[in-house]
C-alpha positions as CSV (number, residue, x, y, z in Angstrom):
1,M,120.0,29.3,153.7
2,S,120.7,32.6,155.2
3,K,117.8,34.1,153.2
4,E,115.5,31.5,154.6
5,K,116.4,32.4,158.1
6,I,116.0,36.1,157.4
7,K,112.4,35.2,156.3
8,I,111.9,33.7,159.8
9,V,113.2,36.9,161.3
10,Q,110.8,38.9,159.2
11,N,107.9,36.8,160.2
12,I,108.6,37.1,163.9
13,L,109.0,40.8,163.6
14,K,105.7,41.0,161.9
15,K,104.0,39.0,164.6
16,Q,105.5,41.6,167.0
17,G,103.9,44.4,164.9
18,N,107.4,45.8,163.7
19,Y,106.5,45.9,160.0
20,N,108.8,48.8,159.4
21,L,111.9,46.8,160.3
22,A,110.6,43.5,158.8
23,I,110.0,45.1,155.3
24,K,113.5,46.6,155.2
25,L,115.0,43.2,155.5
26,E,113.3,42.0,152.3
27,N,115.7,39.9,150.3
28,A,118.5,40.5,152.8
29,F,121.1,37.7,153.5
30,F,123.8,37.3,156.2
31,E,127.4,36.2,156.7
32,I,128.9,35.2,159.9
33,K,132.3,36.6,160.8
34,V,134.3,35.3,163.8
35,E,136.5,37.9,165.5
36,H,139.4,36.8,167.7
37,E,140.5,38.6,170.9
38,W,143.7,38.5,172.8
39,G,143.7,35.5,175.1
40,G,142.1,33.1,172.7
41,N,138.5,34.3,173.1
42,S,136.3,34.8,170.1
43,Y,132.9,36.2,169.2
44,N,130.6,36.2,166.2
45,I,129.4,39.1,164.2
46,M,126.5,38.8,161.8
47,N,126.9,40.9,158.7
48,I,123.4,41.5,157.2
49,N,123.5,42.5,153.5
50,V,120.5,44.7,152.8
51,H,119.1,46.8,149.9
52,P,120.9,50.1,149.5
53,N,117.7,52.1,149.9
54,Y,117.3,50.8,153.5
55,F,121.0,50.7,154.6
56,L,121.2,54.0,156.5
57,E,117.8,53.5,158.1
58,L,118.9,50.1,159.4
59,K,122.3,51.3,160.4
60,N,120.5,53.9,162.7
61,I,117.8,51.8,164.3
62,N,117.4,52.4,168.0
63,E,118.8,50.2,170.8
64,I,115.5,48.5,171.4
65,E,115.2,47.4,167.8
66,K,118.8,46.3,167.8
67,N,118.4,44.2,170.8
68,L,115.1,42.7,169.5
69,L,116.8,41.7,166.3
70,L,119.7,40.2,168.1
71,E,117.4,38.2,170.4
72,I,115.5,36.8,167.3
73,V,118.8,35.8,165.4
74,N,120.1,34.1,168.5
75,G,117.0,32.1,168.6
76,I,117.5,30.7,165.2
77,Y,121.3,30.5,164.8
78,E,123.5,27.7,166.3
79,S,126.2,29.8,167.7
80,E,125.7,32.9,169.8
81,I,125.7,36.2,167.8
82,S,127.3,39.1,169.8
83,F,126.8,41.9,167.3
84,I,124.9,42.7,164.2
85,E,126.2,44.9,161.4
86,F,124.5,46.0,158.2
87,K,126.2,46.0,154.9
88,I,125.1,47.2,151.5
89,D,124.1,44.5,149.0
90,T,126.1,45.7,146.0
91,D,124.5,43.2,143.7
92,V,121.1,45.0,143.7
93,N,120.1,46.9,140.6
94,I,119.4,50.5,141.8
95,E,116.5,52.4,140.4
96,N,117.5,55.9,139.2
97,I,116.8,58.8,141.3
98,S,114.8,61.5,139.6
99,D,113.5,65.0,140.2
100,T,110.4,64.3,138.2
101,L,107.3,64.1,140.3
102,Y,104.9,61.3,139.8
103,I,101.2,61.9,140.6
104,F,98.8,58.9,140.7
105,V,95.1,59.6,140.6
106,D,92.1,57.7,141.9
107,E,88.4,58.6,142.5
108,A,85.6,57.3,144.6
109,G,81.8,57.7,144.6
110,D,79.2,57.8,141.9
111,F,77.2,60.4,139.9
112,D,73.8,59.3,141.4
113,F,72.5,62.4,143.0
114,S,69.7,60.8,144.9
115,S,69.2,58.8,148.2
116,K,70.3,55.7,146.2
117,G,73.7,57.0,145.4
118,S,76.9,57.5,147.5
119,K,76.9,60.4,149.8
120,H,80.3,61.6,148.7
121,Y,82.4,62.0,145.5
122,M,86.2,62.5,145.7
123,F,89.5,62.5,144.0
124,T,92.6,61.3,145.7
125,F,96.2,62.0,144.5
126,L,99.4,60.3,145.5
127,A,102.7,62.3,144.8
128,K,106.0,60.5,144.9
129,R,109.5,60.6,143.4
130,R,111.7,57.8,142.3
131,P,113.1,55.5,143.6
132,F,109.8,53.8,144.5
133,N,110.5,51.9,147.7
134,L,108.5,48.9,148.8
135,H,107.3,48.0,145.2
136,E,109.3,44.7,145.3
137,Y,107.8,43.8,148.7
138,I,104.3,44.5,147.4
139,S,105.1,42.2,144.4
140,N,106.5,39.5,146.4
141,Y,103.5,39.5,148.7
142,R,101.2,39.1,145.8
143,Y,103.2,36.2,144.5
144,S,103.2,34.5,147.9
145,L,99.3,34.7,147.8
146,L,99.4,33.0,144.3
147,E,101.7,30.3,145.7
148,R,99.3,29.8,148.6
149,N,96.9,28.2,146.1
150,L,99.3,25.3,145.8
151,D,98.5,24.2,149.3
152,P,96.0,21.2,149.0
153,F,94.4,22.2,152.4
154,I,93.5,25.7,151.2
155,D,89.7,25.9,150.5
156,K,89.4,29.3,148.8
157,R,91.6,30.0,145.8
158,L,93.0,33.5,145.5
159,D,93.6,34.9,141.9
160,I,95.1,38.3,142.5
161,E,96.3,40.3,139.5
162,A,96.4,43.5,141.3
163,F,95.3,44.7,144.8
164,H,92.0,46.6,145.1
165,A,90.8,47.6,148.5
166,C,87.1,47.2,147.7
167,E,87.7,43.6,146.5
168,D,90.5,42.2,148.7
169,N,89.6,40.1,151.8
170,S,90.2,41.6,155.2
171,H,93.4,39.6,155.7
172,V,95.0,40.9,152.4
173,K,93.7,44.3,153.1
174,N,95.3,44.5,156.6
175,E,98.6,43.3,155.2
176,L,98.6,45.9,152.4
177,F,97.9,48.7,154.9
178,N,100.7,47.3,157.1
179,I,103.0,47.7,154.1
180,I,101.8,51.1,153.1
181,S,102.0,52.5,156.6
182,T,105.9,51.8,156.6
183,F,106.5,54.5,153.8
184,D,108.9,57.3,154.7
185,E,106.5,60.2,155.5
186,S,108.9,62.7,153.8
187,S,108.8,60.9,150.4
188,V,105.0,60.3,150.1
189,K,102.3,62.9,149.9
190,A,98.6,62.3,149.4
191,Y,95.9,64.9,148.9
192,S,92.1,64.4,148.7
193,Y,89.3,66.6,147.3
194,V,85.9,65.7,148.7
195,L,82.4,66.8,147.8
196,D,79.4,66.1,150.0
197,K,77.0,65.4,147.1
198,P,73.6,66.5,148.7
199,K,75.2,69.9,149.3
200,V,76.3,70.3,145.6
201,L,74.1,73.0,143.9
202,P,71.6,71.5,141.4
203,D,72.8,73.6,138.5
204,K,76.4,72.4,139.2
205,R,75.4,68.8,138.8
206,A,72.8,69.0,136.1
207,Q,75.3,67.9,133.5
208,K,77.3,65.0,134.8
209,D,80.2,65.5,132.3
210,K,80.6,69.2,133.3
211,F,80.4,68.3,137.0
212,Y,83.2,65.9,136.6
213,I,85.4,68.1,134.4
214,D,85.0,71.2,136.5
215,N,85.9,69.4,139.7
216,L,88.7,67.3,138.5
217,S,90.2,70.4,136.9
218,F,89.9,72.4,140.1
219,A,91.2,69.5,142.1
220,I,94.4,69.2,140.2
221,Q,95.0,72.9,140.5
222,K,94.5,72.7,144.4
223,L,97.0,69.9,144.4
224,L,99.6,71.6,142.5
225,D,99.3,74.6,144.7
226,E,99.6,72.4,147.8
227,L,102.7,70.8,146.4
228,Q,104.2,74.2,145.3
229,I,105.1,72.5,142.1
230,D,108.4,73.7,140.6
231,K,109.6,70.5,138.6
232,N,108.4,68.5,135.7
233,F,105.8,65.9,136.5
234,V,104.0,62.9,135.2
235,I,100.4,62.0,135.9
236,I,99.2,58.4,135.8
237,T,95.7,57.3,136.1
238,D,94.0,53.9,136.0
239,R,93.1,52.8,132.5
240,L,89.5,53.6,131.8
241,P,87.3,51.0,129.8
242,V,85.7,53.6,127.5
243,Q,87.6,56.0,125.3
244,K,85.1,58.7,125.9
245,N,85.7,58.7,129.6
246,K,89.5,58.7,129.1
247,N,89.2,61.8,126.8
248,K,87.0,63.5,129.4
249,Q,89.5,62.8,132.2
250,V,92.5,63.9,130.1
251,G,90.7,67.1,129.1
252,A,89.8,67.9,132.7
253,L,93.4,67.4,133.9
254,K,94.9,69.4,131.0
255,K,92.5,72.2,131.5
256,G,93.4,72.6,135.3
257,I,97.1,72.2,134.8
258,K,97.3,74.8,132.0
259,E,95.3,77.3,134.0
260,Y,97.5,76.7,137.1
261,L,100.8,77.0,135.2
262,K,99.7,80.0,133.3
263,N,98.5,81.8,136.5
264,K,101.8,81.0,138.2
265,K,103.9,82.0,135.1
266,L,105.3,78.4,135.0
267,D,104.0,77.4,131.6
268,K,107.4,78.0,129.9
269,Q,109.4,76.3,132.7
270,I,107.6,73.1,133.6
271,R,106.8,70.2,131.3
272,Y,104.2,67.4,132.1
273,D,102.5,64.4,130.6
274,I,99.5,62.2,131.3
275,F,99.3,58.4,131.0
276,H,96.6,55.8,131.5
277,H,98.0,52.5,132.8
278,C,96.4,49.3,133.9
279,S,96.5,49.2,137.8
280,A,98.1,45.7,137.7
281,S,101.2,47.4,136.0
282,S,101.6,50.0,138.7
283,A,102.1,49.4,142.5
284,N,101.4,53.1,142.9
285,L,98.0,53.0,141.4
286,Q,97.2,50.1,143.8
287,I,98.6,52.2,146.7
288,V,96.5,55.3,145.8
289,D,93.4,53.0,145.4
290,Y,93.9,51.8,149.1
291,I,94.5,55.4,150.3
292,C,91.4,56.7,148.4
293,W,89.4,53.7,149.8
294,A,90.4,54.5,153.4
295,I,89.5,58.2,153.0
296,F,86.2,57.4,151.3
297,R,85.3,54.9,154.1
298,K,85.9,57.6,156.7
299,F,83.5,60.1,155.1
300,E,80.9,57.6,153.7
301,R,80.7,55.2,156.7
302,N,82.2,57.3,159.5
303,D,84.8,54.5,159.9
304,D,88.4,55.8,160.4
305,T,90.0,52.4,161.3
306,Y,92.1,52.3,158.0
307,Y,92.2,56.0,157.6
308,K,94.3,56.4,160.8
309,R,96.9,54.2,159.1
310,I,97.5,56.5,156.1
311,E,96.6,59.8,157.7
312,K,100.2,60.8,158.2
313,Y,100.7,61.1,154.5
314,L,97.9,63.5,153.9
315,I,99.0,67.1,153.1
316,K,95.4,68.1,153.1
317,I,91.8,67.0,152.6
318,D,89.8,69.7,151.0
319,E,86.2,69.4,152.0
320,M,84.7,71.6,149.3
321,T,81.1,71.7,150.6
322,K,81.8,71.5,154.3
323,D,80.6,75.1,155.0
324,R,77.5,74.9,153.0
325,K,74.3,74.6,155.2
326,K,71.7,73.8,152.6
327,V,71.0,70.2,151.6
328,H,69.3,69.7,148.3
329,Y,68.1,66.1,148.7
330,D,68.0,63.5,151.6
331,K,70.6,60.9,151.8
């Protein structure tokens, strides 16, 4: 029953726009402890058991958030609660902490260098280390959308295997951006490599494969330099439907990584690997898809509505053609 009431608290916090606090209460439960004072008076303390990853953050919330939380729980609990204390839920399985850096890759745009194609082409990278916070929350949100289909009064059925920004409706998209925007800024880094296609030199785009390989190779070098990489890393990309495209992508990444590590004299110290996974298997691939979509929308449509919500994670956007004056075709 206490978990059900915590869900009510979370929903109220969301309505107030306090997603950061709401998400940290995911799967929490509470116990009421009665403290007795001299003279026969007593008061209630609510001990909220929370995920270990969020314990210190919740323990150090400001007075405004503490009072808001206290006001809400007193609205749903029978007896008055005087104090709230946070405790660690020791039954939670903790994901291992690792020094290995994970880099997730997405891209946006097309190879049509004409007025009919996209104006930009870009690669976006998301860099994180374990533990990967919020994944359980994202998964629970997807399941709640599937369960929504059981409501006989729902007209439109949602079959969501994975979140994709370009396909998800505005309500789902907004909720995902709300979740993503609660990441700890120090633990999430994003980088984007952007090309204004009409400014790309004709000889650089004459061969589409070479254009792709050269730019992805250079982009990964730029990213590693921004990160000042000094630990082992794993790169994960969305699984590609055609083996030829997969080989091209792996070749481009390996080319750039080898050049960077050799130039920095790190090739004997740092190990790496590259994997292609289905986006449905990885919340991080879905997150980088959303981040890339927001950046692409800013450049392609001059709409920064969603971009503003992920901007804080960006270590840099490299606009590779920004200073070029000459445009080689109209868009």
